[in-house]
CHARMM internal coordinates of N, CA and C (Angstrom, degrees):
IC EDIT
DIST 1 N 1 CA 1.4389
DIST 1 CA 1 C 1.5324
ANGL 1 N 1 CA 1 C 107.84
DIST 1 C 2 N 1.3119
ANGL 1 CA 1 C 2 N 116.44
DIHE 1 N 1 CA 1 C 2 N 126.99
DIST 2 N 2 CA 1.4613
ANGL 1 C 2 N 2 CA 120.85
DIHE 1 CA 1 C 2 N 2 CA 178.55
DIST 2 CA 2 C 1.5313
ANGL 2 N 2 CA 2 C 108.56
DIHE 1 C 2 N 2 CA 2 C -79.57
DIST 2 C 3 N 1.3285
ANGL 2 CA 2 C 3 N 116.43
DIHE 2 N 2 CA 2 C 3 N 125.44
DIST 3 N 3 CA 1.4657
ANGL 2 C 3 N 3 CA 121.33
DIHE 2 CA 2 C 3 N 3 CA -178.24
DIST 3 CA 3 C 1.5204
ANGL 3 N 3 CA 3 C 112.36
DIHE 2 C 3 N 3 CA 3 C -106.59
DIST 3 C 4 N 1.3106
ANGL 3 CA 3 C 4 N 116.53
DIHE 3 N 3 CA 3 C 4 N -12.55
DIST 4 N 4 CA 1.4678
ANGL 3 C 4 N 4 CA 123.69
DIHE 3 CA 3 C 4 N 4 CA 177.47
DIST 4 CA 4 C 1.5281
ANGL 4 N 4 CA 4 C 105.45
DIHE 3 C 4 N 4 CA 4 C -161.46
DIST 4 C 5 N 1.3219
ANGL 4 CA 4 C 5 N 118.18
DIHE 4 N 4 CA 4 C 5 N 164.65
DIST 5 N 5 CA 1.4611
ANGL 4 C 5 N 5 CA 118.89
DIHE 4 CA 4 C 5 N 5 CA 178.78
DIST 5 CA 5 C 1.5413
ANGL 5 N 5 CA 5 C 111.23
DIHE 4 C 5 N 5 CA 5 C -55.25
DIST 5 C 6 N 1.3206
ANGL 5 CA 5 C 6 N 116.31
DIHE 5 N 5 CA 5 C 6 N 121.58
DIST 6 N 6 CA 1.4692
ANGL 5 C 6 N 6 CA 125.02
DIHE 5 CA 5 C 6 N 6 CA 178.59
DIST 6 CA 6 C 1.5234
ANGL 6 N 6 CA 6 C 114.08
DIHE 5 C 6 N 6 CA 6 C 70.83
DIST 6 C 7 N 1.3330
ANGL 6 CA 6 C 7 N 118.31
DIHE 6 N 6 CA 6 C 7 N 9.00
DIST 7 N 7 CA 1.4638
ANGL 6 C 7 N 7 CA 122.24
DIHE 6 CA 6 C 7 N 7 CA -178.68
DIST 7 CA 7 C 1.5237
ANGL 7 N 7 CA 7 C 108.65
DIHE 6 C 7 N 7 CA 7 C -121.72
DIST 7 C 8 N 1.3404
ANGL 7 CA 7 C 8 N 116.08
DIHE 7 N 7 CA 7 C 8 N 129.33
DIST 8 N 8 CA 1.4642
ANGL 7 C 8 N 8 CA 120.81
DIHE 7 CA 7 C 8 N 8 CA -178.56
DIST 8 CA 8 C 1.5189
ANGL 8 N 8 CA 8 C 110.74
DIHE 7 C 8 N 8 CA 8 C -132.50
DIST 8 C 9 N 1.3214
ANGL 8 CA 8 C 9 N 114.67
DIHE 8 N 8 CA 8 C 9 N 162.17
DIST 9 N 9 CA 1.4598
ANGL 8 C 9 N 9 CA 121.77
DIHE 8 CA 8 C 9 N 9 CA 169.26
DIST 9 CA 9 C 1.5265
ANGL 9 N 9 CA 9 C 107.56
DIHE 8 C 9 N 9 CA 9 C -128.37
DIST 9 C 10 N 1.3115
ANGL 9 CA 9 C 10 N 115.50
DIHE 9 N 9 CA 9 C 10 N 141.13
DIST 10 N 10 CA 1.4587
ANGL 9 C 10 N 10 CA 122.57
DIHE 9 CA 9 C 10 N 10 CA 179.43
DIST 10 CA 10 C 1.5240
ANGL 10 N 10 CA 10 C 105.63
DIHE 9 C 10 N 10 CA 10 C -148.83
DIST 10 C 11 N 1.3237
ANGL 10 CA 10 C 11 N 116.61
DIHE 10 N 10 CA 10 C 11 N 119.96
DIST 11 N 11 CA 1.4642
ANGL 10 C 11 N 11 CA 120.09
DIHE 10 CA 10 C 11 N 11 CA -177.30
DIST 11 CA 11 C 1.5204
ANGL 11 N 11 CA 11 C 112.88
DIHE 10 C 11 N 11 CA 11 C -58.03
DIST 11 C 12 N 1.3278
ANGL 11 CA 11 C 12 N 117.40
DIHE 11 N 11 CA 11 C 12 N -21.58
DIST 12 N 12 CA 1.4688
ANGL 11 C 12 N 12 CA 121.15
DIHE 11 CA 11 C 12 N 12 CA -179.98
DIST 12 CA 12 C 1.5290
ANGL 12 N 12 CA 12 C 112.85
DIHE 11 C 12 N 12 CA 12 C -84.07
DIST 12 C 13 N 1.3309
ANGL 12 CA 12 C 13 N 117.65
DIHE 12 N 12 CA 12 C 13 N -7.51
DIST 13 N 13 CA 1.4663
ANGL 12 C 13 N 13 CA 121.61
DIHE 12 CA 12 C 13 N 13 CA -179.31
DIST 13 CA 13 C 1.5209
ANGL 13 N 13 CA 13 C 108.91
DIHE 12 C 13 N 13 CA 13 C -122.18
DIST 13 C 14 N 1.3097
ANGL 13 CA 13 C 14 N 116.31
DIHE 13 N 13 CA 13 C 14 N 119.22
DIST 14 N 14 CA 1.4761
ANGL 13 C 14 N 14 CA 122.52
DIHE 13 CA 13 C 14 N 14 CA 178.48
DIST 14 CA 14 C 1.5200
ANGL 14 N 14 CA 14 C 112.27
DIHE 13 C 14 N 14 CA 14 C 50.77
DIST 14 C 15 N 1.3206
ANGL 14 CA 14 C 15 N 116.13
DIHE 14 N 14 CA 14 C 15 N 38.68
DIST 15 N 15 CA 1.4722
ANGL 14 C 15 N 15 CA 122.48
DIHE 14 CA 14 C 15 N 15 CA 175.24
DIST 15 CA 15 C 1.5231
ANGL 15 N 15 CA 15 C 113.32
DIHE 14 C 15 N 15 CA 15 C 56.16
DIST 15 C 16 N 1.3218
ANGL 15 CA 15 C 16 N 116.51
DIHE 15 N 15 CA 15 C 16 N 30.80
DIST 16 N 16 CA 1.4567
ANGL 15 C 16 N 16 CA 120.19
DIHE 15 CA 15 C 16 N 16 CA 176.09
DIST 16 CA 16 C 1.5116
ANGL 16 N 16 CA 16 C 115.52
DIHE 15 C 16 N 16 CA 16 C 83.67
DIST 16 C 17 N 1.3281
ANGL 16 CA 16 C 17 N 118.08
DIHE 16 N 16 CA 16 C 17 N 12.12
DIST 17 N 17 CA 1.4591
ANGL 16 C 17 N 17 CA 119.09
DIHE 16 CA 16 C 17 N 17 CA 175.83
DIST 17 CA 17 C 1.5292
ANGL 17 N 17 CA 17 C 108.97
DIHE 16 C 17 N 17 CA 17 C -75.72
DIST 17 C 18 N 1.3104
ANGL 17 CA 17 C 18 N 118.02
DIHE 17 N 17 CA 17 C 18 N 152.47
DIST 18 N 18 CA 1.4677
ANGL 17 C 18 N 18 CA 120.33
DIHE 17 CA 17 C 18 N 18 CA -179.30
DIST 18 CA 18 C 1.5336
ANGL 18 N 18 CA 18 C 112.37
DIHE 17 C 18 N 18 CA 18 C -61.36
DIST 18 C 19 N 1.3187
ANGL 18 CA 18 C 19 N 115.48
DIHE 18 N 18 CA 18 C 19 N 134.59
DIST 19 N 19 CA 1.4571
ANGL 18 C 19 N 19 CA 123.29
DIHE 18 CA 18 C 19 N 19 CA 179.60
DIST 19 CA 19 C 1.5198
ANGL 19 N 19 CA 19 C 109.81
DIHE 18 C 19 N 19 CA 19 C -131.73
DIST 19 C 20 N 1.3284
ANGL 19 CA 19 C 20 N 116.22
DIHE 19 N 19 CA 19 C 20 N 166.56
DIST 20 N 20 CA 1.4564
ANGL 19 C 20 N 20 CA 120.61
DIHE 19 CA 19 C 20 N 20 CA 171.20
DIST 20 CA 20 C 1.5256
ANGL 20 N 20 CA 20 C 106.97
DIHE 19 C 20 N 20 CA 20 C -72.59
DIST 20 C 21 N 1.3210
ANGL 20 CA 20 C 21 N 116.93
DIHE 20 N 20 CA 20 C 21 N 127.22
DIST 21 N 21 CA 1.4622
ANGL 20 C 21 N 21 CA 122.47
DIHE 20 CA 20 C 21 N 21 CA -178.36
DIST 21 CA 21 C 1.5285
ANGL 21 N 21 CA 21 C 110.36
DIHE 20 C 21 N 21 CA 21 C -53.01
DIST 21 C 22 N 1.3315
ANGL 21 CA 21 C 22 N 115.43
DIHE 21 N 21 CA 21 C 22 N 132.77
DIST 22 N 22 CA 1.4548
ANGL 21 C 22 N 22 CA 121.22
DIHE 21 CA 21 C 22 N 22 CA 177.73
DIST 22 CA 22 C 1.5136
ANGL 22 N 22 CA 22 C 114.58
DIHE 21 C 22 N 22 CA 22 C 82.45
DIST 22 C 23 N 1.3438
ANGL 22 CA 22 C 23 N 116.79
DIHE 22 N 22 CA 22 C 23 N 4.59
DIST 23 N 23 CA 1.4657
ANGL 22 C 23 N 23 CA 121.31
DIHE 22 CA 22 C 23 N 23 CA 178.69
DIST 23 CA 23 C 1.5232
ANGL 23 N 23 CA 23 C 107.89
DIHE 22 C 23 N 23 CA 23 C -131.61
DIST 23 C 24 N 1.3068
ANGL 23 CA 23 C 24 N 115.35
DIHE 23 N 23 CA 23 C 24 N -177.73
DIST 24 N 24 CA 1.4624
ANGL 23 C 24 N 24 CA 121.45
DIHE 23 CA 23 C 24 N 24 CA 172.58
DIST 24 CA 24 C 1.5360
ANGL 24 N 24 CA 24 C 109.55
DIHE 23 C 24 N 24 CA 24 C -114.54
DIST 24 C 25 N 1.3240
ANGL 24 CA 24 C 25 N 116.58
DIHE 24 N 24 CA 24 C 25 N 20.74
DIST 25 N 25 CA 1.4689
ANGL 24 C 25 N 25 CA 121.68
DIHE 24 CA 24 C 25 N 25 CA -175.79
DIST 25 CA 25 C 1.5340
ANGL 25 N 25 CA 25 C 109.35
DIHE 24 C 25 N 25 CA 25 C -89.25
DIST 25 C 26 N 1.3380
ANGL 25 CA 25 C 26 N 117.24
DIHE 25 N 25 CA 25 C 26 N 113.99
DIST 26 N 26 CA 1.4591
ANGL 25 C 26 N 26 CA 120.40
DIHE 25 CA 25 C 26 N 26 CA 177.94
DIST 26 CA 26 C 1.5275
ANGL 26 N 26 CA 26 C 111.98
DIHE 25 C 26 N 26 CA 26 C -69.29
DIST 26 C 27 N 1.3013
ANGL 26 CA 26 C 27 N 115.72
DIHE 26 N 26 CA 26 C 27 N 145.39
DIST 27 N 27 CA 1.4593
ANGL 26 C 27 N 27 CA 121.67
DIHE 26 CA 26 C 27 N 27 CA 176.88
DIST 27 CA 27 C 1.5279
ANGL 27 N 27 CA 27 C 109.55
DIHE 26 C 27 N 27 CA 27 C -59.09
DIST 27 C 28 N 1.3180
ANGL 27 CA 27 C 28 N 117.15
DIHE 27 N 27 CA 27 C 28 N -38.12
DIST 28 N 28 CA 1.4659
ANGL 27 C 28 N 28 CA 120.77
DIHE 27 CA 27 C 28 N 28 CA -178.58
DIST 28 CA 28 C 1.5259
ANGL 28 N 28 CA 28 C 112.27
DIHE 27 C 28 N 28 CA 28 C -60.37
DIST 28 C 29 N 1.3233
ANGL 28 CA 28 C 29 N 118.07
DIHE 28 N 28 CA 28 C 29 N -32.93
DIST 29 N 29 CA 1.4650
ANGL 28 C 29 N 29 CA 121.25
DIHE 28 CA 28 C 29 N 29 CA 178.06
DIST 29 CA 29 C 1.5250
ANGL 29 N 29 CA 29 C 110.25
DIHE 28 C 29 N 29 CA 29 C -67.00
DIST 29 C 30 N 1.3245
ANGL 29 CA 29 C 30 N 115.87
DIHE 29 N 29 CA 29 C 30 N -42.93
DIST 30 N 30 CA 1.4698
ANGL 29 C 30 N 30 CA 120.52
DIHE 29 CA 29 C 30 N 30 CA 179.91
DIST 30 CA 30 C 1.5217
ANGL 30 N 30 CA 30 C 110.00
DIHE 29 C 30 N 30 CA 30 C -64.67
DIST 30 C 31 N 1.3187
ANGL 30 CA 30 C 31 N 115.57
DIHE 30 N 30 CA 30 C 31 N -50.24
DIST 31 N 31 CA 1.4642
ANGL 30 C 31 N 31 CA 120.41
DIHE 30 CA 30 C 31 N 31 CA -177.72
DIST 31 CA 31 C 1.5283
ANGL 31 N 31 CA 31 C 110.79
DIHE 30 C 31 N 31 CA 31 C -64.30
DIST 31 C 32 N 1.3068
ANGL 31 CA 31 C 32 N 118.26
DIHE 31 N 31 CA 31 C 32 N -38.10
DIST 32 N 32 CA 1.4595
ANGL 31 C 32 N 32 CA 121.61
DIHE 31 CA 31 C 32 N 32 CA 179.45
DIST 32 CA 32 C 1.5171
ANGL 32 N 32 CA 32 C 114.02
DIHE 31 C 32 N 32 CA 32 C -73.29
DIST 32 C 33 N 1.3176
ANGL 32 CA 32 C 33 N 117.05
DIHE 32 N 32 CA 32 C 33 N -27.39
DIST 33 N 33 CA 1.4662
ANGL 32 C 33 N 33 CA 120.82
DIHE 32 CA 32 C 33 N 33 CA -178.52
DIST 33 CA 33 C 1.5210
ANGL 33 N 33 CA 33 C 112.24
DIHE 32 C 33 N 33 CA 33 C -70.76
DIST 33 C 34 N 1.3129
ANGL 33 CA 33 C 34 N 117.24
DIHE 33 N 33 CA 33 C 34 N -33.41
DIST 34 N 34 CA 1.4656
ANGL 33 C 34 N 34 CA 120.67
DIHE 33 CA 33 C 34 N 34 CA -176.13
DIST 34 CA 34 C 1.5325
ANGL 34 N 34 CA 34 C 112.26
DIHE 33 C 34 N 34 CA 34 C -67.29
DIST 34 C 35 N 1.3261
ANGL 34 CA 34 C 35 N 120.08
DIHE 34 N 34 CA 34 C 35 N -52.63
DIST 35 N 35 CA 1.4720
ANGL 34 C 35 N 35 CA 117.96
DIHE 34 CA 34 C 35 N 35 CA 177.02
DIST 35 CA 35 C 1.5249
ANGL 35 N 35 CA 35 C 111.83
DIHE 34 C 35 N 35 CA 35 C -71.48
DIST 35 C 36 N 1.3300
ANGL 35 CA 35 C 36 N 116.35
DIHE 35 N 35 CA 35 C 36 N -15.11
DIST 36 N 36 CA 1.4627
ANGL 35 C 36 N 36 CA 120.72
DIHE 35 CA 35 C 36 N 36 CA 176.57
DIST 36 CA 36 C 1.5199
ANGL 36 N 36 CA 36 C 112.67
DIHE 35 C 36 N 36 CA 36 C -75.94
DIST 36 C 37 N 1.3352
ANGL 36 CA 36 C 37 N 116.78
DIHE 36 N 36 CA 36 C 37 N -3.22
DIST 37 N 37 CA 1.4513
ANGL 36 C 37 N 37 CA 120.46
DIHE 36 CA 36 C 37 N 37 CA 174.48
DIST 37 CA 37 C 1.5194
ANGL 37 N 37 CA 37 C 115.81
DIHE 36 C 37 N 37 CA 37 C 114.67
DIST 37 C 38 N 1.3264
ANGL 37 CA 37 C 38 N 117.64
DIHE 37 N 37 CA 37 C 38 N -7.69
DIST 38 N 38 CA 1.4651
ANGL 37 C 38 N 38 CA 119.23
DIHE 37 CA 37 C 38 N 38 CA 179.10
DIST 38 CA 38 C 1.5260
ANGL 38 N 38 CA 38 C 110.03
DIHE 37 C 38 N 38 CA 38 C -82.05
DIST 38 C 39 N 1.3199
ANGL 38 CA 38 C 39 N 116.42
DIHE 38 N 38 CA 38 C 39 N 144.54
DIST 39 N 39 CA 1.4596
ANGL 38 C 39 N 39 CA 120.89
DIHE 38 CA 38 C 39 N 39 CA 174.45
DIST 39 CA 39 C 1.5270
ANGL 39 N 39 CA 39 C 108.37
DIHE 38 C 39 N 39 CA 39 C -83.03
DIST 39 C 40 N 1.3333
ANGL 39 CA 39 C 40 N 116.48
DIHE 39 N 39 CA 39 C 40 N 166.43
DIST 40 N 40 CA 1.4680
ANGL 39 C 40 N 40 CA 119.90
DIHE 39 CA 39 C 40 N 40 CA 176.46
DIST 40 CA 40 C 1.5255
ANGL 40 N 40 CA 40 C 110.10
DIHE 39 C 40 N 40 CA 40 C -57.34
DIST 40 C 41 N 1.3284
ANGL 40 CA 40 C 41 N 116.21
DIHE 40 N 40 CA 40 C 41 N -40.12
DIST 41 N 41 CA 1.4638
ANGL 40 C 41 N 41 CA 120.77
DIHE 40 CA 40 C 41 N 41 CA -178.87
DIST 41 CA 41 C 1.5262
ANGL 41 N 41 CA 41 C 111.07
DIHE 40 C 41 N 41 CA 41 C -64.78
DIST 41 C 42 N 1.3299
ANGL 41 CA 41 C 42 N 116.57
DIHE 41 N 41 CA 41 C 42 N -39.61
DIST 42 N 42 CA 1.4659
ANGL 41 C 42 N 42 CA 120.21
DIHE 41 CA 41 C 42 N 42 CA 177.92
DIST 42 CA 42 C 1.5199
ANGL 42 N 42 CA 42 C 111.39
DIHE 41 C 42 N 42 CA 42 C -66.40
DIST 42 C 43 N 1.3239
ANGL 42 CA 42 C 43 N 117.03
DIHE 42 N 42 CA 42 C 43 N -39.98
DIST 43 N 43 CA 1.4644
ANGL 42 C 43 N 43 CA 121.15
DIHE 42 CA 42 C 43 N 43 CA 177.34
DIST 43 CA 43 C 1.5324
ANGL 43 N 43 CA 43 C 109.45
DIHE 42 C 43 N 43 CA 43 C -63.25
DIST 43 C 44 N 1.3274
ANGL 43 CA 43 C 44 N 116.05
DIHE 43 N 43 CA 43 C 44 N -43.94
DIST 44 N 44 CA 1.4677
ANGL 43 C 44 N 44 CA 120.37
DIHE 43 CA 43 C 44 N 44 CA 179.22
DIST 44 CA 44 C 1.5230
ANGL 44 N 44 CA 44 C 110.28
DIHE 43 C 44 N 44 CA 44 C -59.11
DIST 44 C 45 N 1.3120
ANGL 44 CA 44 C 45 N 117.11
DIHE 44 N 44 CA 44 C 45 N -44.57
DIST 45 N 45 CA 1.4577
ANGL 44 C 45 N 45 CA 121.04
DIHE 44 CA 44 C 45 N 45 CA -178.13
DIST 45 CA 45 C 1.5296
ANGL 45 N 45 CA 45 C 111.24
DIHE 44 C 45 N 45 CA 45 C -70.39
DIST 45 C 46 N 1.3157
ANGL 45 CA 45 C 46 N 117.36
DIHE 45 N 45 CA 45 C 46 N -46.13
DIST 46 N 46 CA 1.4673
ANGL 45 C 46 N 46 CA 121.84
DIHE 45 CA 45 C 46 N 46 CA -176.77
DIST 46 CA 46 C 1.5311
ANGL 46 N 46 CA 46 C 112.52
DIHE 45 C 46 N 46 CA 46 C -61.31
DIST 46 C 47 N 1.3330
ANGL 46 CA 46 C 47 N 116.53
DIHE 46 N 46 CA 46 C 47 N -40.71
DIST 47 N 47 CA 1.4634
ANGL 46 C 47 N 47 CA 120.49
DIHE 46 CA 46 C 47 N 47 CA -174.94
DIST 47 CA 47 C 1.5284
ANGL 47 N 47 CA 47 C 113.34
DIHE 46 C 47 N 47 CA 47 C -107.67
DIST 47 C 48 N 1.3325
ANGL 47 CA 47 C 48 N 116.30
DIHE 47 N 47 CA 47 C 48 N 8.65
DIST 48 N 48 CA 1.4657
ANGL 47 C 48 N 48 CA 122.60
DIHE 47 CA 47 C 48 N 48 CA 178.91
DIST 48 CA 48 C 1.5346
ANGL 48 N 48 CA 48 C 111.30
DIHE 47 C 48 N 48 CA 48 C 53.87
DIST 48 C 49 N 1.3327
ANGL 48 CA 48 C 49 N 114.87
DIHE 48 N 48 CA 48 C 49 N 54.53
DIST 49 N 49 CA 1.4553
ANGL 48 C 49 N 49 CA 122.36
DIHE 48 CA 48 C 49 N 49 CA -179.17
DIST 49 CA 49 C 1.5237
ANGL 49 N 49 CA 49 C 110.25
DIHE 48 C 49 N 49 CA 49 C -115.65
DIST 49 C 50 N 1.3165
ANGL 49 CA 49 C 50 N 114.77
DIHE 49 N 49 CA 49 C 50 N 157.09
DIST 50 N 50 CA 1.4631
ANGL 49 C 50 N 50 CA 119.88
DIHE 49 CA 49 C 50 N 50 CA 175.11
DIST 50 CA 50 C 1.5298
ANGL 50 N 50 CA 50 C 109.23
DIHE 49 C 50 N 50 CA 50 C -90.11
DIST 50 C 51 N 1.3123
ANGL 50 CA 50 C 51 N 114.94
DIHE 50 N 50 CA 50 C 51 N 165.43
DIST 51 N 51 CA 1.4645
ANGL 50 C 51 N 51 CA 120.54
DIHE 50 CA 50 C 51 N 51 CA 176.43
DIST 51 CA 51 C 1.5269
ANGL 51 N 51 CA 51 C 109.75
DIHE 50 C 51 N 51 CA 51 C -59.36
DIST 51 C 52 N 1.3192
ANGL 51 CA 51 C 52 N 117.09
DIHE 51 N 51 CA 51 C 52 N -38.91
DIST 52 N 52 CA 1.4649
ANGL 51 C 52 N 52 CA 122.25
DIHE 51 CA 51 C 52 N 52 CA 178.59
DIST 52 CA 52 C 1.5194
ANGL 52 N 52 CA 52 C 111.15
DIHE 51 C 52 N 52 CA 52 C -60.95
DIST 52 C 53 N 1.3182
ANGL 52 CA 52 C 53 N 117.25
DIHE 52 N 52 CA 52 C 53 N -40.76
DIST 53 N 53 CA 1.4661
ANGL 52 C 53 N 53 CA 120.66
DIHE 52 CA 52 C 53 N 53 CA -179.74
DIST 53 CA 53 C 1.5245
ANGL 53 N 53 CA 53 C 111.35
DIHE 52 C 53 N 53 CA 53 C -68.07
DIST 53 C 54 N 1.3049
ANGL 53 CA 53 C 54 N 117.78
DIHE 53 N 53 CA 53 C 54 N -40.63
DIST 54 N 54 CA 1.4700
ANGL 53 C 54 N 54 CA 120.85
DIHE 53 CA 53 C 54 N 54 CA 178.19
DIST 54 CA 54 C 1.5298
ANGL 54 N 54 CA 54 C 109.77
DIHE 53 C 54 N 54 CA 54 C -65.93
DIST 54 C 55 N 1.3220
ANGL 54 CA 54 C 55 N 117.06
DIHE 54 N 54 CA 54 C 55 N -42.50
DIST 55 N 55 CA 1.4714
ANGL 54 C 55 N 55 CA 120.45
DIHE 54 CA 54 C 55 N 55 CA 176.80
DIST 55 CA 55 C 1.5241
ANGL 55 N 55 CA 55 C 110.77
DIHE 54 C 55 N 55 CA 55 C -62.19
DIST 55 C 56 N 1.3252
ANGL 55 CA 55 C 56 N 117.49
DIHE 55 N 55 CA 55 C 56 N -37.71
DIST 56 N 56 CA 1.4656
ANGL 55 C 56 N 56 CA 121.19
DIHE 55 CA 55 C 56 N 56 CA 178.92
DIST 56 CA 56 C 1.5260
ANGL 56 N 56 CA 56 C 110.25
DIHE 55 C 56 N 56 CA 56 C -63.04
DIST 56 C 57 N 1.3305
ANGL 56 CA 56 C 57 N 117.07
DIHE 56 N 56 CA 56 C 57 N -40.45
DIST 57 N 57 CA 1.4631
ANGL 56 C 57 N 57 CA 120.82
DIHE 56 CA 56 C 57 N 57 CA 178.44
DIST 57 CA 57 C 1.5260
ANGL 57 N 57 CA 57 C 110.57
DIHE 56 C 57 N 57 CA 57 C -63.81
DIST 57 C 58 N 1.3144
ANGL 57 CA 57 C 58 N 116.92
DIHE 57 N 57 CA 57 C 58 N -43.04
DIST 58 N 58 CA 1.4645
ANGL 57 C 58 N 58 CA 121.06
DIHE 57 CA 57 C 58 N 58 CA 178.46
DIST 58 CA 58 C 1.5198
ANGL 58 N 58 CA 58 C 111.36
DIHE 57 C 58 N 58 CA 58 C -65.04
DIST 58 C 59 N 1.3103
ANGL 58 CA 58 C 59 N 116.98
DIHE 58 N 58 CA 58 C 59 N -41.39
DIST 59 N 59 CA 1.4668
ANGL 58 C 59 N 59 CA 120.93
DIHE 58 CA 58 C 59 N 59 CA 178.46
DIST 59 CA 59 C 1.5196
ANGL 59 N 59 CA 59 C 111.19
DIHE 58 C 59 N 59 CA 59 C -64.29
DIST 59 C 60 N 1.3259
ANGL 59 CA 59 C 60 N 115.87
DIHE 59 N 59 CA 59 C 60 N -41.39
DIST 60 N 60 CA 1.4672
ANGL 59 C 60 N 60 CA 120.52
DIHE 59 CA 59 C 60 N 60 CA 178.98
DIST 60 CA 60 C 1.5299
ANGL 60 N 60 CA 60 C 109.91
DIHE 59 C 60 N 60 CA 60 C -62.32
DIST 60 C 61 N 1.3254
ANGL 60 CA 60 C 61 N 117.00
DIHE 60 N 60 CA 60 C 61 N -46.02
DIST 61 N 61 CA 1.4612
ANGL 60 C 61 N 61 CA 120.94
DIHE 60 CA 60 C 61 N 61 CA 179.83
DIST 61 CA 61 C 1.5309
ANGL 61 N 61 CA 61 C 110.96
DIHE 60 C 61 N 61 CA 61 C -63.32
DIST 61 C 62 N 1.3212
ANGL 61 CA 61 C 62 N 116.89
DIHE 61 N 61 CA 61 C 62 N -41.96
DIST 62 N 62 CA 1.4663
ANGL 61 C 62 N 62 CA 120.65
DIHE 61 CA 61 C 62 N 62 CA 178.94
DIST 62 CA 62 C 1.5193
ANGL 62 N 62 CA 62 C 110.75
DIHE 61 C 62 N 62 CA 62 C -62.72
DIST 62 C 63 N 1.3250
ANGL 62 CA 62 C 63 N 116.41
DIHE 62 N 62 CA 62 C 63 N -39.15
DIST 63 N 63 CA 1.4627
ANGL 62 C 63 N 63 CA 120.67
DIHE 62 CA 62 C 63 N 63 CA 179.11
DIST 63 CA 63 C 1.5293
ANGL 63 N 63 CA 63 C 110.75
DIHE 62 C 63 N 63 CA 63 C -65.74
DIST 63 C 64 N 1.3253
ANGL 63 CA 63 C 64 N 117.13
DIHE 63 N 63 CA 63 C 64 N -39.34
DIST 64 N 64 CA 1.4717
ANGL 63 C 64 N 64 CA 120.00
DIHE 63 CA 63 C 64 N 64 CA 176.88
DIST 64 CA 64 C 1.5177
ANGL 64 N 64 CA 64 C 111.15
DIHE 63 C 64 N 64 CA 64 C -61.55
DIST 64 C 65 N 1.3260
ANGL 64 CA 64 C 65 N 116.89
DIHE 64 N 64 CA 64 C 65 N -44.43
DIST 65 N 65 CA 1.4605
ANGL 64 C 65 N 65 CA 120.94
DIHE 64 CA 64 C 65 N 65 CA 179.64
DIST 65 CA 65 C 1.5257
ANGL 65 N 65 CA 65 C 110.39
DIHE 64 C 65 N 65 CA 65 C -64.22
DIST 65 C 66 N 1.3282
ANGL 65 CA 65 C 66 N 115.72
DIHE 65 N 65 CA 65 C 66 N -41.85
DIST 66 N 66 CA 1.4599
ANGL 65 C 66 N 66 CA 120.30
DIHE 65 CA 65 C 66 N 66 CA -179.10
DIST 66 CA 66 C 1.5251
ANGL 66 N 66 CA 66 C 111.70
DIHE 65 C 66 N 66 CA 66 C -60.16
DIST 66 C 67 N 1.3259
ANGL 66 CA 66 C 67 N 116.71
DIHE 66 N 66 CA 66 C 67 N -33.68
DIST 67 N 67 CA 1.4624
ANGL 66 C 67 N 67 CA 120.87
DIHE 66 CA 66 C 67 N 67 CA -176.19
DIST 67 CA 67 C 1.5366
ANGL 67 N 67 CA 67 C 113.48
DIHE 66 C 67 N 67 CA 67 C -99.13
DIST 67 C 68 N 1.3227
ANGL 67 CA 67 C 68 N 116.69
DIHE 67 N 67 CA 67 C 68 N 11.80
DIST 68 N 68 CA 1.4679
ANGL 67 C 68 N 68 CA 120.96
DIHE 67 CA 67 C 68 N 68 CA 178.98
DIST 68 CA 68 C 1.5163
ANGL 68 N 68 CA 68 C 108.89
DIHE 67 C 68 N 68 CA 68 C -91.12
DIST 68 C 69 N 1.3217
ANGL 68 CA 68 C 69 N 114.80
DIHE 68 N 68 CA 68 C 69 N 129.58
DIST 69 N 69 CA 1.4486
ANGL 68 C 69 N 69 CA 119.64
DIHE 68 CA 68 C 69 N 69 CA 176.76
DIST 69 CA 69 C 1.5163
ANGL 69 N 69 CA 69 C 108.58
DIHE 68 C 69 N 69 CA 69 C -107.11
DIST 69 C 70 N 1.3194
ANGL 69 CA 69 C 70 N 116.54
DIHE 69 N 69 CA 69 C 70 N 135.77
DIST 70 N 70 CA 1.4541
ANGL 69 C 70 N 70 CA 122.21
DIHE 69 CA 69 C 70 N 70 CA -179.14
DIST 70 CA 70 C 1.5093
ANGL 70 N 70 CA 70 C 108.01
DIHE 69 C 70 N 70 CA 70 C -115.08
DIST 70 C 71 N 1.3223
ANGL 70 CA 70 C 71 N 115.37
DIHE 70 N 70 CA 70 C 71 N 133.41
DIST 71 N 71 CA 1.4494
ANGL 70 C 71 N 71 CA 121.28
DIHE 70 CA 70 C 71 N 71 CA 178.40
DIST 71 CA 71 C 1.5227
ANGL 71 N 71 CA 71 C 108.44
DIHE 70 C 71 N 71 CA 71 C -116.59
DIST 71 C 72 N 1.3284
ANGL 71 CA 71 C 72 N 116.27
DIHE 71 N 71 CA 71 C 72 N 125.88
DIST 72 N 72 CA 1.4558
ANGL 71 C 72 N 72 CA 120.48
DIHE 71 CA 71 C 72 N 72 CA 178.71
DIST 72 CA 72 C 1.5375
ANGL 72 N 72 CA 72 C 109.18
DIHE 71 C 72 N 72 CA 72 C -72.63
DIST 72 C 73 N 1.3091
ANGL 72 CA 72 C 73 N 115.34
DIHE 72 N 72 CA 72 C 73 N 136.14
DIST 73 N 73 CA 1.4527
ANGL 72 C 73 N 73 CA 120.23
DIHE 72 CA 72 C 73 N 73 CA 179.55
DIST 73 CA 73 C 1.5164
ANGL 73 N 73 CA 73 C 110.62
DIHE 72 C 73 N 73 CA 73 C -102.21
DIST 73 C 74 N 1.2994
ANGL 73 CA 73 C 74 N 117.00
DIHE 73 N 73 CA 73 C 74 N 126.16
DIST 74 N 74 CA 1.4478
ANGL 73 C 74 N 74 CA 124.09
DIHE 73 CA 73 C 74 N 74 CA 173.59
DIST 74 CA 74 C 1.5235
ANGL 74 N 74 CA 74 C 116.84
DIHE 73 C 74 N 74 CA 74 C 47.14
DIST 74 C 75 N 1.2985
ANGL 74 CA 74 C 75 N 116.32
DIHE 74 N 74 CA 74 C 75 N 43.82
DIST 75 N 75 CA 1.4717
ANGL 74 C 75 N 75 CA 119.12
DIHE 74 CA 74 C 75 N 75 CA -178.13
DIST 75 CA 75 C 1.4978
ANGL 75 N 75 CA 75 C 112.20
DIHE 74 C 75 N 75 CA 75 C -75.33
END
COOR INIT
IC SEED 1 N 1 CA 1 C
IC BUILD
């Protein structure tokens, strides 16, 4: 099931974690690879992804952060 442009979830692939549609590449791998030192081009080459797919992963992650609410505990 596509949950965002180029992003899907399928319980049979990576236990239903978000992946790039048509691949088995989890969004978390893409997002984690960039601060880990890989460039967008290296991520594209390593996981055989297009620039559009990498941008979709970044957009999806940004949208998750934008919609995350944090509540301070016992401040």
